[in-house]
N, C-alpha and C positions, 0 to 999 in steps of 0.2 A: 215549955215555951223557949224558943231560941233566944240567945243573947241579942241577936240582931233585932228580933221583935221587941224585946224589952227596951231597946234603945231607939225605937221608932220615933220619928219626929211628930207624926200625927196619924190618925186613922180616919178614913172616910167610911161611915157606917150606913148600911141599909140602902145603898145605891143600886140602881139597875145597871149592871155591868155589861157593857158592850165592848168586847176585847179586841175586835178587829180580825178575828180568825175566820169569821163567817158563821160561827156557831150561834145558837140562840142566846138572846140576852138572859141574864139570870140575876137574881138578887143576892147581894153579898157585901162584904167589907173589903177594904183595901188599906194596907199600911204602907207608909212611905218613910224611907230612911236615907238621908243624904241625897235627896233628889231622885231616888230610885225606888221602884216597887219592892217592898220587902216581903209582902204576903198578900194573897188574894183568896177570898172564900169565906168560910165560917170559922172564926177563931176567937179566942178570948182576948179582950182588949187589955194591953199592958197597963199596969197601974201607973197613974200620973201622966199618961200620954194624952194630949188633946184629942177629942173625938168630934168630928164634924158630922152632924146628922144630915144624911142625904136621902132620906126616905122620900119617895116620889120623884126623885131626880135621876138622870142618867149620867153615868161616868164612862168616858171612852178615851182612847188614845188621842193625841192631837191630830187634827186634820191637816192634809196636804193641799195647799192651793196650787193646783197643777199648771195654772196659766196666769202669770202676773206680769206687770211692768213695774215692779218694785225696785229696780236696780238703783235708782237714785233715792227713792223714799227710804230705803234701808239706812242710808247715810244721813239723810236730813232728819229722820224721825226714828231713831233706833229703838224707841219703845214699841214701835209697830202696833200701837193700840187698835187701829181698825182691824187688824188680823187676830191678835191674841184675844181680843174681846169676843171673837166669834169661835174661839177654840182652835184656831189655825196655828200650828207650831212649825210648819215648813212651807216655804214659798219657792216656786220654780220661776226663775227670772229669765230675761233675755228672749222672750217669745216674739213671734211675728217678724223675725228678721232683725229686730232692733234690740241692741244691748248697749249699756252705757260705755263699755270698753270693748275693744281698744279704739279710742277716739279722743283726740285732743287738738285744740287749735284750728278747728275747721268749722265753717258755718254749718248749722244744724238744720237740715231740711225736715219737713214732715215726712213720715210720722215719728221721727226720732224725738221730736219735741214732746211726745207723750211721756217721756221719761223724766221730764223736768226742765228747768231753765238751762240755758247754754253753759252757765258756769259750772254745772255738775259734770260736764264732759271735759274732764281734765286728766284722763288716764290713757296715756299712750300705749300702755300694755295692759293685758288682762290681769297679769299678776299685780300690777299697781293697784287696781280696783280691789282685788281679793285682799291685798295687804291692808287697804283702807278699812275694809270690813272687819278684819281681824283686830285692827287698832281701836275700832269703835264697834264692839260686838253688838249686833241687833238682838232683839228678844225672840227671834225665830231662827230656825235653820234655813240655809239657802242652798238650792240646787240650781247652779247657774248654767245657762246656755249662751253661746256666742251668736250674735246676729249677723247673718250674711249681708244684710243691708248696711250695717255698721262697718263691716269690712270694706264694702264697696265705697262708702263715703270717705273712709279713711285713706283709701289708696287711689281712687279714680278722680280725675278732674272733670269728668262728664259721665254721669250715671245713666244717661239716656241711650247708651249703646252697650254692646257686649264688651266685657273686659278683654284686653289683649293678653298675650302670653306673659309679658312682664308683670302686668297687674294681677293676673291669676297667681303667679308665683309669689308675689308680695302678700296676697291675701292668704295663701296657703301657709306662709311663714308665720303670719299673725295668728292664724288658727292653731297651728302647731304649738305656739307659745301658750295660747289660751288653754288648750287641752292639757299641756304639761303643768299649767298653774292650777288646774282643778275643774275646768269646765266639763260638764257632763255630755255636751253635744252641741249641735248647731241648729239654729232655727232659720227659716226663710220666710219672706213675705213678698213673694213675687206679684201679689195683687197690687202692691203699692208702687208708685212711680220710680223711686230710687233703685228698685230691683226688678221692675217689670220687663226691662230690656235684657235681663240675664237669661240666656238660653239654657236648656237642660244640661248641655255639656259643660257650660261654665260652672254650674253648681257642683256637678260631679267632680270636675277638675279641682275646684277650690276646696272641696270637702274631702279630698283624698286622705288627709291625716286621720279621718275617722276610721279608716279600714284597720282591722286588727284590734280595735278597742270596743268595749261594751257600751258604745255611745248611742245617743238618740238623735234622730233627724226629725225635728218638729216643724211642720209647715203650715203657714196660713196660705191656703191654696191660691193658685193663679186665678182661678175663677170659681165662684160659689153659686153660679146661676145656671144659665143655659149650657155652658161648656164645663160643667163640674166633672163629668166622667173623664174627659181627656186630662183635666188637671189632677184628678186622683191617680190616673194611670201614670202620669209623669212622676208624681211623688213616690209611687210604688217602685217604679223603675230606678229612681235615684237610690231608694233604700236597698234594692237588690245589688246595684252597682257598688255601693259602699259597704254592703254586708252589715247593715245596722238597723235598729228598730225605727219604725216610722210612726209618727203621731200626727194625725189629722187634727189641726186646731184652727178653726173649730169645724165640726161637721154640721153644715146647715145647707139649706137650699133657698136661695133668694128668688123672689118673683112669684106672682100668682100662678103662672103657667107651669111652674116647677113643683107645685104642691102635689105631694104624693110620690114624688120620685125617690124619696128616701128608701122605698122598697128596692129600687134599682141600686142605689149607692150602698146600702147596707149589705145587699147580696154581694156586691163587688168586694166589699171589705171582708166578708165571710170567706169568699173564695180565695182571696189573697192571703188570708190568715193561715190557710192550709199550707202555704208555701214560704211565708216569710213573717217575721214578727211585726204586727201592726195593731194600733189601737187608735182611739179618738177621744176628744173631749167635746163638750157641747155647752152652749150658753144655757143657764138655768132660767130661761123665760119662754113664754109661749110664742 
């Protein structure tokens, strides 16, 4: 038995292990030392080390909540009990075009208020928000996105129109700062009024700093009903122009007359995936 095993903090015994590799679940033990896995499988339990009986229970790596609006909740409730109690250890923030930063000292329109009360919007730069998270670490890991709507609200006096050249440049600068501060990509929510007037070329122009980075373009599509195909084609075009990964969030079809069109839209995604990186998330309800 290795010295590391002898010094294990605890052993989880007899669990059904689901390791995240895609392989079949198997029964076994797992030892933990200093917050890390020290051994997995069938091994003798070190003397004096606490053993947790997990017979009949499953043990898996932490789950990733790939679409959240936890930007402000992370600061207000760093214990993140609603997430960790469900086994979630990583959250992706800043979806649907709305992120808490960079935005400060500006009236907060819908749907930005989904992120919490106006007083949470106090970060003029993305780095300031990241620093606040580091100063008060939350109980989960964070994969942050920058919201295109947030950039528009931060820069524009009237979001009911397309951004002009100066405003686009200002948004690009804010996005560049955010990516340098650790943002994983950009999200858009052109379905919502503060961004619905943004044409395709504005999004491509503003998101130019994504080029050359392994970033994500996640989009709450411009339309999720009768005109979903043109909306999906727009998102795919943006992904190609920016040479980045596209995430449809969420993939759904609204309206009775669109029932069954997922055959069409999923085929579109499959064809696109042969040419560019693309994926989707969907709501877990019928």
